[in-house]
C-alpha positions in Angstrom: 115.8 122.3 64.1 113.6 119.5 65.7 112.6 116.7 63.6 108.9 116.5 62.6 107.1 113.2 62.3 104.4 113.1 59.7 101.5 110.8 60.3 100.0 109.2 57.2 96.4 110.3 56.5 93.8 108.0 58.1 96.1 106.5 60.7 95.8 109.1 63.4 93.0 107.3 65.2 94.2 103.7 64.6 94.7 101.9 67.9 98.0 99.9 68.5 97.7 96.2 68.0 96.5 94.4 71.1 94.9 97.4 72.7 91.2 97.0 73.6 88.9 100.0 73.1 87.0 100.7 76.3 83.3 99.9 76.1 81.1 102.9 75.6 79.0 103.6 78.7 75.2 103.6 78.3 73.9 107.1 78.9 70.4 107.9 80.0 69.7 109.2 76.5 70.7 105.9 74.9 68.6 103.9 77.4 65.6 106.1 76.6 66.0 105.5 72.9 66.3 101.8 73.5 63.1 101.7 75.6 61.3 103.8 73.0 62.3 101.4 70.3 61.1 98.5 72.4 57.8 100.3 72.9 57.3 100.8 69.2 58.2 97.1 68.4 56.2 95.6 71.3 52.7 95.6 69.5 54.2 93.8 66.5 56.0 91.4 68.8 52.8 90.7 70.7 50.9 90.1 67.5 53.6 87.7 66.1 53.8 85.9 69.4 50.1 85.6 69.9 49.0 84.8 66.4 52.0 82.9 65.0 54.5 81.5 67.6 51.9 80.4 70.1 49.7 78.5 67.6 52.9 77.1 66.0 54.0 75.7 69.3 50.5 74.4 70.0 50.4 72.5 66.7 53.8 71.0 67.4 52.6 69.8 70.8 49.3 68.5 69.3 51.3 66.5 66.7 52.8 64.4 69.5 49.4 63.5 71.0 46.2 61.8 70.2 44.0 64.9 70.5 40.3 64.3 70.4 37.8 67.2 70.2 36.2 66.1 73.5 38.4 64.3 76.0 41.9 64.3 77.4 44.9 64.3 75.0 47.2 61.3 75.3 50.8 61.1 74.2 51.2 58.8 71.2 54.4 60.1 69.5 55.4 59.3 66.8 52.2 57.6 65.7 50.8 60.7 64.0 53.8 61.0 61.7 54.1 57.3 60.9 50.4 57.0 60.3 50.5 59.9 57.9 53.4 58.3 56.0 51.5 55.0 55.7 48.3 56.7 54.5 47.6 56.2 50.8 45.5 59.4 50.6 48.3 61.4 52.2 50.9 60.0 49.7 48.7 60.6 46.7 47.9 64.1 47.9 51.6 64.8 48.4 52.4 63.6 44.9 49.6 65.7 43.4 50.6 68.8 45.4 54.2 68.6 44.2 53.1 68.1 40.6 50.7 71.0 40.8 53.4 73.2 42.4 55.8 72.5 39.5 53.2 73.2 36.8 51.8 76.3 38.3 55.2 77.8 39.3 56.6 77.4 35.8 53.5 78.7 34.0 52.7 81.5 36.4 56.3 82.8 36.5 56.5 82.7 32.7 53.3 84.6 32.3 54.1 87.1 35.0 57.6 87.8 33.6 56.2 88.2 30.1 53.6 90.7 31.3 56.3 92.6 33.3 58.5 92.9 30.3 55.6 94.0 28.1 54.7 96.9 30.4 58.2 97.7 31.5 58.8 100.9 29.5 56.6 104.0 29.5 54.5 104.4 26.3 51.0 105.5 25.5 48.4 103.2 27.0 50.8 101.2 29.2 49.1 102.4 32.3 45.8 100.9 31.1 47.5 97.6 30.5 49.1 97.5 33.9 45.7 98.2 35.5 44.0 95.5 33.4 46.6 92.9 34.3 46.4 93.8 38.1 42.6 94.0 38.1 41.9 90.3 38.9 43.6 90.8 42.3 40.6 92.9 43.4 38.5 89.7 43.3 38.7 87.5 46.4 40.1 84.1 45.8 37.0 82.3 47.0 34.8 84.6 44.8 37.1 84.0 41.8 36.8 80.2 42.4 33.0 80.4 42.5 33.1 82.6 39.3 35.1 80.0 37.4 32.9 77.3 38.8 29.9 79.0 37.1 31.7 79.8 33.9 32.9 76.2 33.5 29.7 74.6 34.5 28.4 72.0 32.0 24.8 73.1 32.7 24.8 76.9 32.9 28.3 78.0 32.0 29.0 79.9 28.7 32.4 78.3 28.1 31.2 75.0 26.7 28.7 76.5 24.2 31.4 79.0 23.0 34.0 76.2 22.5 31.4 74.1 20.7 30.5 76.9 18.3 34.2 77.3 17.6 34.5 73.6 16.9 37.1 73.1 19.7 35.0 70.6 21.6 32.3 68.1 20.6 29.4 68.2 23.0 29.6 69.3 26.6 32.8 68.8 28.6 32.8 68.6 32.3 35.8 70.7 33.2 35.9 70.3 37.0 34.9 66.7 37.4 35.2 65.0 34.0 38.9 63.8 34.4 42.0 64.6 36.4 43.5 66.5 33.5 40.6 68.9 33.0 40.1 69.4 36.7 43.8 70.3 37.1 43.7 72.5 34.0 40.7 74.4 35.4 42.5 75.1 38.7 45.7 76.2 36.9 43.9 78.6 34.6 42.1 80.1 37.6 45.3 80.6 39.6 47.1 82.0 36.6 44.4 84.5 35.9 44.1 85.5 39.6 47.8 85.9 40.5 49.6 86.7 37.3 49.1 90.5 37.7 50.3 90.4 41.3 53.5 88.7 40.5 53.9 90.9 37.4 53.8 93.9 39.8 56.6 92.5 41.9 58.7 91.7 38.9 58.0 95.1 37.4 59.3 96.8 40.5 62.5 94.8 40.2 62.8 95.7 36.5 62.4 99.4 37.1 65.2 99.3 39.8 67.7 98.2 37.1 69.7 101.4 36.0 68.9 102.4 32.4 72.6 103.1 31.9 73.3 99.3 31.9 70.8 98.8 29.0 72.3 101.7 27.1 75.8 100.3 27.5 74.6 96.9 26.3 73.0 98.4 23.2 76.2 100.3 22.4 78.1 97.0 22.6 75.6 95.5 20.1 73.7 93.2 22.5 70.4 92.0 21.2 67.2 91.6 23.2 67.8 87.9 24.1 71.4 88.7 25.2 70.2 91.6 27.3 67.5 89.5 28.9 69.9 86.7 29.6 73.0 88.5 30.7 71.7 91.7 32.3 68.0 91.5 33.2 67.8 88.1 34.8 71.1 88.4 36.8 70.1 91.8 38.2 66.6 90.6 38.8 67.7 87.5 40.8 66.6 88.8 44.3 63.2 89.7 43.0 62.9 86.3 41.2 63.8 84.6 44.5 61.0 86.4 46.3 58.4 85.7 43.6 59.3 82.0 43.3 59.2 81.6 47.1 55.7 83.1 47.1 54.6 80.9 44.2 55.9 77.7 45.8 54.6 78.5 49.2 51.1 79.3 47.8 51.1 76.2 45.7 52.0 73.8 48.5 49.3 75.4 50.6 46.6 75.2 47.8 43.1 74.7 49.2 40.4 77.1 47.9 40.6 76.4 44.2 40.4 72.6 44.6 37.8 72.7 47.4 35.5 74.9 45.5 36.1 73.8 41.9 36.7 70.0 42.2 36.1 69.0 45.8 39.2 66.9 45.4 37.7 64.8 42.6 37.4 62.9 40.5 38.5 60.0 42.7 40.7 62.2 44.9 42.9 63.0 41.9 43.0 66.7 42.8 43.2 66.4 46.6 45.9 68.6 48.0 47.7 68.2 51.3 45.8 71.0 52.9 42.5 69.4 51.9 43.7 66.2 53.7 44.5 68.3 56.8 41.1 69.8 56.7 39.4 66.4 56.4 41.5 64.9 59.3 40.6 67.9 61.5 37.0 68.7 60.7 35.6 65.6 59.1 37.3 62.8 61.0 37.9 65.0 64.1 41.4 63.7 64.5 43.3 66.9 65.5 46.5 65.1 66.3 46.8 63.5 62.9 46.0 66.8 61.2 48.7 68.5 63.3 51.2 65.9 62.4 50.6 66.4 58.7 50.8 70.2 59.2 54.2 69.9 60.9 55.5 67.7 58.0 54.2 70.2 55.5 55.8 73.1 57.4 59.2 71.2 57.3 58.9 70.8 53.5 58.1 74.5 53.2 61.1 75.5 55.3 63.4 73.3 53.2 62.0 74.6 49.9 62.5 78.2 51.1 66.0 77.8 52.3 67.1 76.0 49.1 65.4 78.6 46.9 67.1 81.5 48.6 70.4 79.7 48.7 70.4 79.0 45.0 68.8 82.1 43.6 70.5 84.7 45.8 74.1 83.4 45.6 76.6 85.8 43.9 
C-alpha cells in the first residue's frame, strides 16, 4: 500500500523559502481601472495643486526676496526671517498667540467634552439640547464677532447695564479696549460660544462609537463614573481627542477675525496675533516678502505642533 503524505492545513500554497513569486502581469482591465481611478482623482488633485501647493510654493519663494507691490523682486535671504525675529511686535504677537492658544484650547476642550458627555445618551429632550449647542455654528464668524462687538459696547450694548443692575460691575466697563485682560476675555468668550457646539459634535461622534458592552462590563465590575471616564472613555476617545485638539490649536494659532473686529489688536497691541502682523506687513506696509517670511515661520510652528500632538495622543 503506497504511503500517503498529509499536508497540514493552510500550507498547500506556501512557497518554498527563497522562491520569488512571479510578478502579476497588468491586464487591460487593470489598466482601465487605474486610468478610471486617476480620472476620478484628477479634479481633486488639480484643486489641491492650484489652490494649495502652488500658493504655498509661491509664499516660500517670496519669503526669500524683497517683494514690493510694484517693482522687480530682489533676493535678500535670509533678511525676512532675521528681521521678523528681531521685530518687537512680532515677538510680542508670538507670545500673545501662544498664550491665547493655551487658554482657548483648555477652556474650549473642557466645555466641548462636558457638553458631549451631557448629551451622549438618548433621553427625552436631548435632541433639542444638541441642536441648541450646535446652533451658534450657523452664524458666520465675522457676523458673530460683530454681534459680540455690539453686545459688549459700552455705549449701546446691553451687557454693561445688565451687569450693573446685578451689582457685578460698578459703572460702565470697556470690554474690548479697556485692558488686555478684558479684551482677551471677550475674544475667549466669543470663540467658546461659537465653536463649542462644533467640537461637541466631533467628540459626540467618537463617544457613540464606543461599544456599550464596555460600559456594561465596567458597571458590573463596580466602576464609578470617574473611573469609567478615566480608564475607558478617554483612552478609547484618544483618536477623536487628537483630531479636536489639532483643530483647536491650528485655529488658535491662526486667530484673526475675533481680534481684528473686536479689539483691533489693542489696547497697545496687547491682543495683536501673528496673523494680524502678517496682514499689517502685507497690506499696510506693503512688504510682501516680510509677510511671507512670517507666514513660513508660522507654518513651520503649525507643522511641529501637529506632528507632536498626533505622536503623543495617538500612540498605543
